[in-house]
VEXDRENSE-750765 format. One record per residue (C-alpha): z, y, x; residue in one letter. Coordinates in steps of 0.2 Angstrom, whole numbers. Example, Ala and Ser with C-alpha at 12.3 -4.5 7.8 and 13.67 -1.06 7.14 Angstrom:
% residues 2
      Z      Y      X  r
     39    -22     62  a
     36     -5     68  s
This chain:
% residues 406
      Z      Y      X  r
    508   2092   -102  m
    511   2100   -119  e
    492   2104   -120  r
    488   2085   -116  k
    500   2080   -130  n
    491   2091   -142  r
    474   2085   -137  v
    480   2067   -139  a
    487   2071   -157  e
    471   2079   -162  r
    460   2065   -156  f
    454   2052   -169  d
    462   2036   -162  w
    459   2026   -178  t
    441   2029   -177  l
    441   2024   -159  t
    449   2008   -162  l
    437   2004   -176  l
    422   2008   -165  l
    429   1997   -151  l
    430   1983   -164  m
    412   1985   -169  f
    407   1985   -151  f
    415   1968   -148  l
    408   1961   -163  v
    391   1968   -159  s
    391   1961   -141  c
    396   1943   -147  a
    383   1943   -161  a
    369   1950   -150  i
    373   1938   -136  y
    371   1923   -148  s
    356   1931   -157  g
    346   1933   -141  q
    349   1915   -135  t
    332   1908   -139  s
    315   1904   -130  d
    308   1919   -139  q
    319   1931   -129  y
    319   1923   -112  s
    319   1937    -99  g
    326   1950   -111  s
    344   1955   -110  n
    348   1964   -126  f
    367   1963   -123  l
    366   1974   -108  l
    354   1986   -116  q
    366   1987   -131  q
    381   1991   -119  i
    370   2004   -111  f
    367   2012   -128  w
    385   2012   -133  y
    389   2021   -117  a
    375   2034   -122  v
    383   2035   -139  g
    400   2038   -132  a
    393   2053   -122  a
    384   2060   -138  i
    401   2059   -147  i
    409   2069   -132  a
    396   2082   -134  v
    397   2084   -153  i
    416   2084   -153  m
    415   2100   -142  y
    408   2110   -157  f
    419   2115   -171  d
    413   2115   -189  s
    408   2133   -189  d
    397   2131   -174  q
    389   2115   -182  l
    387   2124   -198  n
    377   2138   -190  r
    367   2125   -180  l
    363   2114   -195  s
    346   2122   -199  w
    341   2122   -180  v
    345   2104   -179  i
    336   2100   -195  y
    321   2110   -190  g
    320   2101   -173  i
    321   2084   -182  g
    307   2089   -194  i
    296   2096   -179  l
    298   2079   -170  v
    293   2069   -186  l
    278   2081   -188  l
    272   2077   -170  i
    274   2059   -173  l
    265   2059   -189  a
    249   2068   -182  f
    250   2060   -165  a
    236   2047   -160  p
    241   2029   -157  v
    244   2028   -138  t
    256   2019   -127  e
    268   2034   -129  f
    267   2033   -148  t
    262   2015   -152  p
    260   2007   -169  k
    272   1992   -170  i
    272   1980   -185  n
    260   1992   -194  g
    271   2008   -192  a
    270   2022   -180  q
    289   2026   -179  s
    293   2026   -161  w
    291   2036   -145  f
    291   2025   -130  i
    301   2032   -115  t
    306   2025    -98  p
    323   2021   -105  v
    317   2012   -121  g
    309   2016   -138  s
    316   2031   -148  i
    315   2031   -167  q
    317   2050   -173  p
    320   2045   -191  s
    336   2037   -186  e
    342   2054   -180  f
    334   2063   -195  m
    346   2054   -207  k
    361   2063   -199  v
    351   2079   -197  f
    348   2078   -216  l
    366   2077   -219  i
    369   2093   -209  m
    355   2102   -218  g
    361   2097   -236  l
    379   2101   -232  s
    374   2119   -227  r
    362   2120   -242  t
    376   2116   -254  i
    389   2127   -245  c
    377   2142   -245  k
    372   2139   -263  h
    391   2140   -269  h
    394   2155   -259  e
    379   2164   -267  k
    382   2158   -285  y
    400   2160   -289  l
    398   2157   -307  t
    391   2140   -311  k
    378   2138   -325  t
    365   2125   -329  m
    352   2137   -322  k
    361   2137   -305  t
    364   2118   -305  d
    345   2116   -307  y
    342   2128   -293  i
    354   2118   -282  l
    346   2102   -287  l
    329   2109   -282  l
    335   2115   -265  k
    343   2097   -262  i
    326   2089   -267  g
    316   2100   -256  l
    327   2098   -241  v
    327   2079   -243  t
    309   2077   -249  g
    301   2084   -233  l
    308   2071   -221  p
    306   2057   -234  v
    288   2062   -235  g
    285   2062   -216  l
    294   2045   -214  v
    284   2037   -228  m
    268   2042   -218  l
    273   2031   -204  q
    277   2021   -216  p
    295   2017   -216  d
    302   2012   -233  l
    319   2007   -227  g
    323   2023   -219  t
    316   2033   -233  s
    328   2024   -245  l
    343   2028   -234  v
    338   2046   -235  m
    337   2045   -254  l
    354   2037   -254  a
    361   2051   -244  i
    354   2064   -256  m
    362   2054   -271  t
    379   2054   -263  g
    378   2073   -259  m
    372   2077   -277  i
    387   2068   -284  f
    399   2079   -276  i
    389   2095   -276  s
    396   2101   -292  g
    380   2099   -302  i
    383   2095   -320  s
    385   2077   -325  w
    373   2079   -339  k
    359   2083   -327  i
    364   2069   -315  i
    365   2056   -328  l
    348   2061   -336  s
    340   2062   -319  l
    346   2045   -312  y
    345   2037   -329  g
    326   2041   -330  t
    324   2035   -312  g
    333   2018   -316  a
    321   2016   -331  a
    306   2019   -320  i
    312   2007   -307  a
    315   1993   -320  c
    298   1996   -328  t
    289   1994   -311  i
    299   1979   -307  l
    295   1971   -323  y
    276   1974   -320  f
    278   1967   -302  v
    285   1951   -309  i
    276   1949   -325  w
    260   1959   -325  a
    255   1964   -307  p
    237   1965   -312  e
    241   1981   -321  i
    248   1989   -306  l
    233   1983   -295  e
    221   1991   -308  k
    229   2008   -312  y
    240   2012   -296  l
    228   2003   -283  n
    243   1993   -277  v
    237   1979   -265  k
    243   1961   -269  p
    251   1959   -252  y
    263   1973   -256  q
    271   1962   -269  f
    276   1949   -256  d
    293   1956   -252  r
    298   1955   -270  i
    291   1938   -272  y
    299   1932   -256  a
    316   1939   -262  w
    315   1931   -279  l
    308   1914   -272  d
    310   1913   -253  p
    308   1894   -252  h
    291   1894   -260  n
    284   1909   -252  n
    277   1911   -234  a
    284   1929   -233  a
    302   1922   -237  g
    304   1913   -221  y
    317   1925   -214  h
    327   1925   -230  l
    326   1906   -232  s
    332   1903   -214  n
    346   1916   -217  s
    352   1907   -232  l
    353   1891   -222  k
    362   1899   -208  a
    375   1907   -218  i
    377   1892   -229  g
    379   1880   -215  s
    393   1891   -208  g
    405   1886   -222  l
    422   1893   -221  l
    426   1895   -202  t
    408   1893   -194  g
    401   1882   -181  k
    409   1892   -166  g
    403   1904   -154  f
    385   1900   -147  g
    383   1885   -158  e
    368   1891   -168  r
    357   1878   -175  k
    346   1888   -187  v
    332   1898   -180  y
    329   1916   -187  i
    316   1928   -179  p
    324   1945   -175  e
    341   1938   -177  s
    348   1951   -165  h
    342   1965   -176  t
    340   1965   -195  d
    347   1948   -197  f
    363   1949   -186  i
    374   1945   -201  f
    366   1928   -202  s
    371   1925   -184  v
    389   1930   -189  i
    389   1920   -204  g
    383   1904   -196  e
    395   1905   -180  e
    410   1912   -189  y
    408   1907   -207  g
    415   1915   -222  f
    431   1921   -213  l
    421   1929   -199  g
    409   1938   -211  g
    424   1944   -222  s
    432   1951   -206  i
    416   1961   -202  v
    415   1967   -220  i
    433   1972   -219  g
    430   1983   -204  l
    417   1992   -213  f
    429   1995   -228  f
    442   2002   -216  l
    429   2013   -208  l
    423   2020   -226  i
    442   2022   -230  y
    445   2032   -214  h
    430   2043   -218  l
    436   2046   -236  t
    453   2050   -230  k
    446   2063   -217  t
    435   2070   -231  a
    450   2073   -242  l
    461   2080   -229  e
    449   2093   -222  t
    451   2111   -230  v
    433   2116   -226  e
    419   2111   -239  s
    406   2109   -226  y
    416   2096   -217  n
    419   2087   -234  t
    400   2086   -237  y
    397   2080   -220  i
    409   2065   -223  c
    402   2061   -240  v
    384   2061   -232  g
    390   2049   -218  i
    399   2038   -231  i
    383   2037   -242  s
    372   2033   -227  m
    384   2019   -220  l
    388   2012   -237  t
    369   2010   -241  f
    366   2002   -224  h
    380   1989   -226  v
    376   1984   -243  f
    357   1983   -241  q
    358   1974   -224  n
    371   1961   -229  i
    363   1960   -247  g
    346   1956   -240  m
    353   1941   -229  t
    361   1933   -244  i
    346   1936   -257  q
    356   1949   -267  v
    343   1963   -262  l
    325   1963   -255  p
    322   1963   -237  i
    319   1981   -231  t
    322   1980   -212  g
    338   1991   -212  i
    350   1987   -197  p
    368   1983   -199  l
    377   1999   -192  p
    385   1998   -175  f
    382   1979   -174  i
    363   1976   -175  s
    354   1979   -158  y
    344   1995   -158  g
    346   2011   -147  g
    340   2024   -159  s
    350   2017   -174  s
    366   2016   -163  l
    364   2033   -156  m
    361   2041   -173  g
    376   2032   -180  n
    387   2038   -165  m
    380   2056   -168  f
    387   2055   -186  a
    404   2048   -179  m
    404   2063   -167  g
    404   2075   -182  l
    419   2065   -189  v
    428   2067   -172  y
    424   2085   -172  s
    432   2087   -189  i
    447   2078   -184  h
    449   2086   -168  y
    446   2104   -172  h
    454   2105   -190  h
    468   2092   -190  r
    480   2106   -185  n
    475   2116   -200  y
    476   2103   -213  m
    494   2106   -217  f
    495   2124   -210  s
    504   2131   -225  s
    518   2117   -221  r
    517   2121   -203  n
    520   2139   -205  n
    534   2137   -218  y
    551   2143   -212  t
    567   2139   -221  e
    574   2153   -231  p
    590   2162   -225  d
    602   2155   -239  t
    617   2165   -232  k
    607   2181   -233  a
    602   2177   -250  m
    620   2174   -255  e
    626   2191   -248  r
    612   2200   -256  s
    616   2192   -273  h
    635   2196   -271  s
    631   2214   -267  s
    620   2216   -282  s
């Protein structure tokens, strides 16, 4: 009985409650998103429930391993992810490895399509966490030289999967991996002089490219061999109502705007949006539940980020801290990008909303990440305040006797 109580105390009930809330929101939104003639005969709700069950099993397996074991397995898991991406990159287009919407990113299996890059995001977090930990163990004295060495290591570990994903091509997932790398760099201990100069230069280059895309696209076409159709996403983002490529965004704005404060009600959708059960799931929520419903969903994500931050601050092992920061970076970028693209704040990149959008690979990858958090909480919570737990009250009477005798 005492053992069961200890297990219950170490289990992360807060995270479980948050995931249950996401599950309910996902089921309601997907049920509404799939109710159109386009998806007649497909039951994405049942499939999403199945993937949630698989995700729960993944969490149970990952939670079994403690941080030391996961740390040692990091390179093995990272290597397996790279190997699978290599196989996908050089595989011919077949029924098993088809090209969908211009990208060869999936393996078709009897239980559904599997997208390896969704898992690779979490594998990258594990690889970067081990890389930073081993670097600090090797270089006890921190200098500008060691910082540049660490930056090079982080760049190489990130660059390999990013390059393989871009070959598919999949810009959205590549951006997520770069966001993970950015978050890890910020807490890796690298000098801020290096970080500011690096990202300052990157921001200047990005702004310059955006300027040419908007005002002088012919220069990019001439010198960088960029095709005109590749600018469509930017043009659709800036002016969706007068651009054929902005159909999704235009209807998304109509749907969210028509929801007003409280929404039209469950199942009362009027605005048609293709793929509304996947990338544009937030548009469904905004139309049916309005500003209040959208705010509640965003609030759930803030609670999740807060809980992950709290876990990162409480753990005493640096590897666990890096894991939490990597997951926070991944989820934060996903949420801001997905919701931002539905309200015209950011360009459309095809990034799903974590735990809510339909998608087996995305959900399983995120549940794998949550399994790491469960493991941290389960195996290390009893060590968080070990100095306090092992503390014994001093024998004041003995101290008084010793003082009197002296």
